N, C-alpha and C positions, 0 to 999 in steps of 0.2 A: 504494500500500500504506500510505498515511498512516492509514487507518482501523484498521490492525492495532494501532496504539498503544492503541486502546480495549480491547484484550484483556489488556493488562498487569495490570490490577487483578484479573483472574480467575486469574492465575498463582499467587496466594497462597492459593487455596482448599485446596490440598493440605496446607497447614500448619495447625496447630491455630488455631482461631478461627472466627468466623462472619462471613459477608458476606451482606448483604441484596440480592437481585437481583429486579427485577420481571420479569414475563412478557415485557414488551416489550424490556427490556434483554437478557434471555436469548436471545430470538429474534434480536435484532440481532447479538449476539456469535456465535451459531451461523452466521449468514449470512456474517459477516466471516471466521470461521475457515474456512468452506468456500472462500471466495475466496482466502484465503492458501494453503490446501492446493493448490488448482488452480494458483496462481501458481508455487509451489515445484515441483510435479510437472512443469510445463512447462519451468521453468529446468533441471531435472535431466534433461529429456528422457525422463521416465518415462511421459508421456502424449502421445499424438498431438495435434497442434494442429488 
């Protein structure tokens, strides 16, 4: 889950200000977020393995 650290910079989007994100960065962030979600669901046993 080391790649999850890359998502930190996107946490600030909900606050005023603007962040520039390329299409490639956005796609990578979405893929990482999906993997983090799956990881958490498995740990919470909310999804069958």
